[in-house]
C-alpha positions as CSV (number, residue, x, y, z in Angstrom):
1,M,-29.6,39.8,-13.2
2,G,-30.6,40.7,-9.8
3,R,-29.1,38.8,-6.9
4,V,-32.3,37.0,-6.1
5,T,-32.7,35.9,-9.5
6,R,-29.3,34.5,-9.7
7,L,-29.9,32.7,-6.0
8,I,-33.1,31.1,-7.7
9,A,-31.4,30.0,-10.7
10,L,-28.6,28.5,-8.8
11,V,-31.1,26.5,-6.6
12,V,-33.0,25.2,-9.6
13,M,-29.7,24.2,-11.3
14,A,-28.5,22.6,-8.0
15,L,-31.9,20.6,-7.6
16,G,-31.7,19.5,-11.6
17,L,-28.3,18.0,-10.7
18,T,-29.5,16.0,-7.7
19,G,-28.6,12.0,-7.9
20,C,-31.1,9.1,-7.7
21,V,-30.5,5.6,-6.7
22,E,-30.9,2.8,-9.3
23,R,-31.9,-0.6,-7.7
24,R,-31.7,-3.8,-9.6
25,F,-31.1,-7.3,-9.0
26,L,-30.0,-9.8,-11.2
27,V,-31.6,-13.2,-11.2
28,V,-28.9,-16.1,-12.4
29,S,-29.7,-19.7,-12.5
30,N,-27.7,-23.0,-13.0
31,P,-28.4,-23.9,-15.5
32,P,-29.4,-20.6,-17.3
33,G,-32.6,-20.1,-19.5
34,A,-35.1,-20.4,-16.8
35,T,-38.2,-18.5,-17.0
36,V,-38.2,-16.2,-14.0
37,L,-41.4,-14.8,-12.3
38,V,-41.0,-12.2,-9.7
39,N,-44.2,-11.8,-7.4
40,G,-46.1,-14.0,-10.2
41,E,-44.9,-11.5,-12.8
42,N,-43.0,-13.0,-15.9
43,V,-39.5,-10.8,-15.8
44,G,-37.7,-13.0,-18.9
45,V,-35.5,-15.6,-18.7
46,T,-32.2,-16.0,-16.4
47,P,-29.8,-14.4,-16.3
48,A,-32.5,-11.6,-15.9
49,S,-31.9,-8.1,-14.8
50,V,-35.1,-6.6,-12.6
51,P,-35.5,-3.1,-11.5
52,F,-37.0,-2.9,-8.0
53,T,-38.2,0.1,-6.2
54,Y,-38.8,-1.1,-2.6
55,Y,-36.6,-3.0,-0.4
56,G,-38.3,-6.2,1.5
57,K,-39.2,-9.6,0.4
58,Y,-39.7,-11.0,-3.1
59,D,-41.4,-14.2,-4.4
60,I,-38.9,-15.6,-7.1
61,T,-40.1,-18.5,-9.3
62,L,-38.0,-20.4,-11.5
63,I,-39.3,-22.7,-14.3
64,R,-37.5,-24.9,-16.8
65,D,-38.2,-27.8,-18.7
66,G,-36.5,-31.0,-17.1
67,Y,-36.1,-29.3,-13.9
68,Q,-38.1,-28.9,-10.6
69,T,-40.3,-25.4,-10.6
70,R,-39.4,-23.7,-7.4
71,T,-40.4,-20.8,-5.5
72,Y,-37.9,-18.6,-3.4
73,E,-38.7,-16.2,-0.8
74,K,-35.5,-13.7,-1.1
75,P,-35.3,-10.9,1.4
76,I,-33.8,-7.6,-0.4
77,R,-32.2,-5.6,2.6
78,R,-31.7,-2.2,2.2
79,P,-28.0,-0.7,2.2
80,W,-26.7,1.7,4.9
81,F,-27.4,4.8,2.7
82,E,-31.3,3.9,2.8
83,Y,-32.0,4.3,6.6
84,F,-33.4,7.3,7.9
85,P,-32.0,10.2,7.6
86,L,-29.3,9.3,5.1
87,D,-32.2,8.1,2.8
88,F,-33.1,11.7,2.2
89,F,-29.5,12.8,1.2
90,A,-29.1,9.8,-1.1
91,E,-32.3,10.0,-2.8
92,N,-32.3,14.0,-3.1
93,V,-29.4,15.8,-2.2
94,Y,-26.2,13.6,-3.2
95,P,-25.4,15.1,-6.8
96,G,-24.2,11.6,-8.1
97,H,-25.8,8.5,-9.4
98,I,-25.9,5.5,-6.9
99,Q,-26.3,1.9,-8.2
100,D,-27.8,-0.6,-5.7
101,N,-27.0,-3.9,-7.6
102,R,-27.8,-7.2,-6.0
103,V,-27.1,-10.7,-7.5
104,L,-29.4,-13.7,-6.8
105,T,-28.1,-16.9,-7.7
106,F,-30.1,-20.2,-7.6
107,E,-29.1,-23.7,-8.3
108,M,-31.9,-25.9,-10.1
109,E,-32.7,-29.4,-9.4
110,P,-33.3,-31.8,-12.1
111,L,-36.8,-33.4,-12.4
112,I,-36.7,-36.7,-11.2
113,Q,-38.9,-39.2,-13.2
114,P,-40.2,-41.9,-11.2
115,R,-39.7,-45.7,-12.4
116,T,-42.3,-47.2,-14.1
117,E,-42.1,-50.2,-11.6
118,D,-42.4,-48.0,-8.8
119,V,-45.6,-46.1,-10.1
120,L,-47.4,-49.6,-10.8
121,N,-46.5,-50.9,-7.6
122,Q,-48.1,-47.8,-5.8
123,A,-51.2,-48.3,-8.1
124,R,-51.4,-51.9,-7.3
125,T,-51.1,-51.1,-3.5
126,L,-54.0,-48.4,-3.7
127,R,-56.4,-50.9,-5.5
128,E,-56.1,-53.4,-2.9
129,R,-56.7,-50.8,-0.1
130,G,-59.8,-49.5,-2.4
131,T,-61.2,-53.1,-2.4
132,V,-61.2,-53.1,1.3
133,L,-63.2,-50.0,1.8
134,P,-67.0,-50.1,1.9
135,S,-68.8,-48.4,-1.2
136,P,-70.9,-45.3,-0.4
137,L,-73.6,-46.9,-2.3
138,D,-73.8,-50.0,0.1
139,P,-76.7,-49.8,2.5
140,I,-76.1,-48.9,6.1
141,E,-76.3,-51.7,8.5
142,N,-78.1,-50.9,11.9
């Protein structure tokens, strides 16, 4: 084997050993078992492990019977090794495997059922206000 051939083989092997960065966030809710939507896409139920490629803002929606459905805008900030020029080395040169794991925890609020009496009172109030308003079918007076 010639010197050039060995050098090429060494470079190819070194490139094959380069590392990578694995990014995930774990969505945890209290209580667990909520359906998770990330940017509108269903990714499972909590606790849900979600791989991601880009840092930035994610819309996380939690849905569970008996609890308020809420959407949270969560920023995922990049770590120190993902800033230029370190990102090139972390992604392409560093021979190890880097894991960037984040945990996003959410407290779900129970759904508050309105009292029947309150709903009926609101209905009476609206009905009374409606009787005072003119009908759109009434003739217009000049």
